[in-house]
C-alpha positions as CSV (number, residue, x, y, z in Angstrom):
1,X,13.3,-10.4,17.2
2,X,10.4,-10.0,14.8
3,X,7.3,-8.1,15.8
4,X,3.9,-9.9,16.1
5,X,0.4,-8.6,15.8
6,X,-2.0,-8.0,18.6
7,X,-5.1,-5.8,19.5
8,X,-5.3,-2.8,21.7
9,X,-7.4,-3.5,24.8
10,X,-9.0,0.0,24.7
11,X,-9.9,0.6,21.0
12,X,-9.3,-2.8,19.4
13,X,-6.9,-1.4,16.8
14,X,-4.2,-3.6,15.3
15,X,-0.8,-3.0,17.1
16,X,2.7,-4.2,16.7
17,X,3.9,-6.2,19.7
18,X,7.6,-6.8,20.6
19,X,7.7,-10.1,22.4
20,X,10.8,-8.9,24.3
21,X,8.8,-6.1,25.9
22,X,6.1,-6.5,28.5
23,X,3.7,-4.1,26.9
24,X,2.9,-2.3,23.7
25,X,1.4,1.1,23.0
26,X,-1.4,1.8,20.5
27,X,-0.6,4.6,18.1
28,X,-4.3,5.5,17.7
29,X,-5.6,5.9,21.3
30,X,-2.1,5.7,23.0
31,X,-3.2,3.2,25.6
32,X,-0.8,0.6,26.8
33,X,-1.6,-3.1,26.5
34,X,0.2,-6.1,28.0
35,X,1.9,-8.0,25.2
36,X,0.3,-11.3,26.1
37,X,-3.1,-9.7,26.4
38,X,-2.8,-8.0,23.0
39,X,-2.0,-11.3,21.3
40,X,-4.8,-13.1,23.1
41,X,-7.3,-10.5,22.1
42,X,-6.3,-11.0,18.4
43,X,-6.8,-14.7,18.7
44,X,-10.1,-14.5,20.6
45,X,-12.2,-13.5,17.6
46,X,-14.7,-10.7,17.3
47,X,-16.7,-11.3,20.6
48,X,-14.6,-8.8,22.7
49,X,-16.1,-5.4,23.4
50,X,-13.7,-2.5,23.6
51,X,-14.4,0.5,25.9
52,X,-12.8,3.2,23.6
53,X,-12.0,5.4,26.6
54,X,-10.0,8.6,26.3
55,X,-6.5,8.0,27.6
56,X,-5.4,10.8,30.0
57,X,-1.7,9.8,30.2
58,X,-1.0,10.0,26.5
59,X,2.6,10.9,25.8
60,X,3.6,14.4,24.7
61,X,3.3,15.4,21.0
62,X,7.0,15.0,20.1
63,X,7.2,11.6,21.8
64,X,4.1,10.5,19.9
65,X,5.6,11.7,16.6
66,X,8.8,9.7,17.3
67,X,6.7,6.7,18.1
68,X,4.8,7.1,14.8
69,X,8.1,7.3,12.9
70,X,9.4,4.1,14.5
71,X,6.2,2.1,14.1
72,X,4.8,3.4,10.8
73,X,7.4,5.2,8.7
74,X,11.1,4.9,7.9
75,X,13.1,7.3,10.1
76,X,16.2,7.1,8.1
77,X,17.6,10.5,6.8
78,X,17.1,11.5,3.2
79,X,20.0,10.9,0.9
80,X,21.7,13.9,-0.5
81,X,20.9,14.6,-4.2
82,X,23.6,13.5,-6.5
83,X,24.7,16.0,-9.1
84,X,24.5,14.5,-12.6
85,X,27.8,13.7,-14.3
86,X,26.8,15.3,-17.6
87,X,26.0,18.9,-18.2
88,X,23.1,18.5,-20.7
89,X,23.0,22.3,-21.4
90,X,26.6,22.2,-22.8
91,X,25.8,19.1,-24.8
92,X,22.8,20.9,-26.4
93,X,24.9,23.9,-27.2
94,X,27.5,21.7,-28.9
95,X,24.9,20.0,-31.0
96,X,23.5,23.3,-32.0
97,X,26.9,24.5,-33.2
98,X,27.3,21.3,-35.3
99,X,24.0,22.1,-37.1
100,X,25.0,25.5,-38.3
101,X,23.7,27.2,-35.1
102,X,20.2,25.7,-35.5
103,X,18.7,23.3,-33.0
104,X,16.3,20.6,-33.9
105,X,13.4,22.7,-32.6
106,X,14.5,25.7,-34.7
107,X,14.8,23.6,-37.8
108,X,11.3,22.2,-37.2
109,X,9.9,25.7,-36.9
110,X,11.4,26.7,-40.3
111,X,9.9,23.8,-42.1
112,X,6.6,24.3,-43.9
113,X,3.7,21.8,-43.6
114,X,0.6,21.7,-45.7
115,X,-1.7,20.8,-42.8
116,X,-5.5,20.9,-42.7
117,X,-6.5,24.4,-41.9
118,X,-9.3,24.8,-39.3
119,X,-11.9,27.3,-40.5
120,X,-12.2,30.4,-38.5
121,X,-15.6,30.7,-36.6
122,X,-17.0,34.0,-35.3
123,X,-17.7,34.5,-31.7
124,X,-21.4,34.5,-32.3
125,X,-21.3,31.2,-34.1
126,X,-19.1,29.7,-31.4
127,X,-21.7,30.7,-28.7
128,X,-24.5,29.3,-30.7
129,X,-22.6,26.0,-31.2
130,X,-21.9,25.8,-27.5
131,X,-25.5,26.4,-26.6
132,X,-26.5,23.7,-29.1
133,X,-24.2,21.2,-27.6
134,X,-25.7,21.8,-24.2
135,X,-29.4,22.0,-25.2
136,X,-29.4,18.9,-27.5
137,X,-28.5,16.3,-24.8
138,X,-30.8,18.0,-22.3
139,X,-33.7,17.9,-24.8
140,X,-33.1,14.2,-25.5
141,X,-33.0,13.4,-21.8
142,X,-36.3,15.3,-21.2
143,X,-37.9,13.6,-24.2
144,X,-37.0,10.2,-22.9
145,X,-37.8,10.6,-19.2
146,X,-40.8,13.0,-19.2
147,X,-43.3,10.5,-20.7
148,X,-42.3,7.8,-18.2
149,X,-42.6,10.4,-15.3
150,X,-46.1,11.4,-16.5
151,X,-47.2,7.8,-16.8
152,X,-45.8,6.9,-13.3
153,X,-47.5,9.9,-11.8
154,X,-50.8,9.0,-13.5
155,X,-50.8,5.4,-12.3
156,X,-49.7,6.5,-8.8
157,X,-52.7,8.8,-8.6
158,X,-55.0,6.0,-9.8
159,X,-53.6,3.7,-7.1
160,X,-54.1,6.4,-4.4
161,X,-57.8,6.8,-5.6
162,X,-58.4,3.1,-5.1
163,X,-56.5,2.8,-1.7
164,X,-59.8,2.0,0.1
165,X,-59.9,-1.4,-1.8
166,X,-56.5,-2.3,-0.3
167,X,-56.5,-0.8,3.3
168,X,-59.5,-0.5,5.5
169,X,-59.6,3.0,6.9
170,X,-60.3,1.7,10.5
171,X,-56.9,0.0,10.5
172,X,-55.0,3.2,10.0
173,X,-53.3,5.0,12.9
174,X,-55.1,7.9,14.6
175,X,-55.1,11.0,12.5
176,X,-54.2,9.2,9.2
177,X,-56.3,8.6,6.1
178,X,-55.8,6.5,3.0
179,X,-54.4,9.6,1.3
180,X,-51.4,9.4,3.8
181,X,-50.4,6.0,2.5
182,X,-47.1,6.2,0.4
183,X,-47.5,4.4,-2.9
184,X,-45.0,3.9,-5.7
185,X,-46.4,2.1,-8.8
186,X,-44.8,1.0,-12.0
187,X,-45.1,-1.9,-14.4
188,X,-42.5,-4.2,-12.7
189,X,-42.3,-3.6,-8.9
190,X,-44.8,-1.5,-6.9
191,X,-44.6,-0.5,-3.2
192,X,-47.1,0.6,-0.6
193,X,-46.3,1.9,3.0
194,X,-49.1,1.9,5.5
195,X,-49.0,3.2,9.1
196,X,-51.6,1.4,11.3
197,X,-52.8,1.4,14.9
198,X,-52.0,-2.3,15.4
199,X,-50.8,-4.8,12.9
200,X,-53.6,-7.1,11.7
201,X,-53.6,-10.9,11.7
202,X,-51.6,-12.8,9.1
203,X,-54.7,-13.6,7.1
204,X,-55.5,-9.8,6.8
205,X,-51.9,-9.0,5.8
206,X,-52.1,-11.6,3.0
207,X,-55.5,-10.2,1.9
208,X,-54.0,-6.6,1.7
209,X,-51.1,-7.8,-0.4
210,X,-53.4,-9.7,-2.8
211,X,-55.6,-6.7,-3.1
212,X,-52.6,-4.5,-3.8
213,X,-51.4,-7.0,-6.5
214,X,-54.9,-7.1,-8.1
215,X,-55.3,-3.3,-8.1
216,X,-51.8,-2.7,-9.6
217,X,-52.5,-5.3,-12.3
218,X,-55.8,-3.6,-13.2
219,X,-54.3,-0.1,-13.3
220,X,-51.2,-1.0,-15.4
221,X,-53.1,-3.6,-17.4
222,X,-50.3,-6.1,-16.8
223,X,-49.4,-8.3,-13.9
224,X,-46.5,-6.8,-11.9
225,X,-43.4,-8.8,-11.2
226,X,-43.7,-8.1,-7.5
227,X,-45.6,-5.8,-5.0
228,X,-44.1,-4.8,-1.7
229,X,-46.4,-3.9,1.3
230,X,-45.0,-2.4,4.5
231,X,-47.4,-2.4,7.4
232,X,-46.0,-0.3,10.3
233,X,-47.3,0.2,13.8
234,X,-45.8,1.5,17.1
235,X,-45.1,-2.0,18.3
236,X,-44.4,-4.2,15.3
237,X,-43.8,-3.8,11.5
238,X,-44.1,-6.3,8.7
239,X,-43.0,-6.6,5.1
240,X,-45.3,-8.5,2.8
241,X,-44.2,-9.5,-0.7
242,X,-46.6,-10.8,-3.4
243,X,-45.2,-12.1,-6.6
244,X,-48.5,-13.4,-7.7
245,X,-52.1,-13.6,-6.6
246,X,-51.4,-16.6,-4.4
247,X,-47.7,-16.3,-3.7
248,X,-47.4,-14.1,-0.6
249,X,-44.4,-14.0,1.8
250,X,-44.7,-12.2,5.2
251,X,-41.6,-11.3,7.3
252,X,-41.3,-9.2,10.4
253,X,-39.1,-6.1,10.2
254,X,-36.5,-5.6,13.0
255,X,-36.0,-2.2,14.6
256,X,-32.8,-0.7,15.7
257,X,-32.9,1.5,18.8
């Protein structure tokens, strides 16, 4: 009789159920599950919660290995290696005798080829060449990324200096100042993270996002694609996105505990 699939009632792993037997054992946690229960759990969907308890009556190691072989692998013995019918060493020797005692490899070695000769390079020049191959890409990478990094640092410092135009200091959590706000500014998407005592009203959140959009546009001298504002308090947290001076979206952030 063919096996059918079911779920372990302890860990929820997929198990093979023999309909002719009253129960099936899980090869992961070694718990026993009634055959009908295992099939019902598979058909019940993902709403079932599994306890994942440690099974104290797990079978001994050798019995578990036998169970693994039966359920997972083929337990049939390996076939004995078959000796080839032809002795290829003797065939090679016969071919060598036919060619005046020279094999194909030996004949190839005796042939002369006018191949392109690779010039000899001294150890000093090889070291200099290796250093050049390492230094050149590093220099190009630095030359491409350093100006962008300097520019990003400069505009972030400018944004930090104008933080008072975006966040009122009296809104910040106790012991925090505007210099504690985390700001990331570039020409496309800018982000600001603020920790406050209590989350202000929706109108105040929109005003903060609009001010952030305005300040970012003035610093970068171009309107950003989007600005993200995170306002975090002990009770609630909100994410505010502004993709224009008047296009503002507010959503509450869920917390995992």
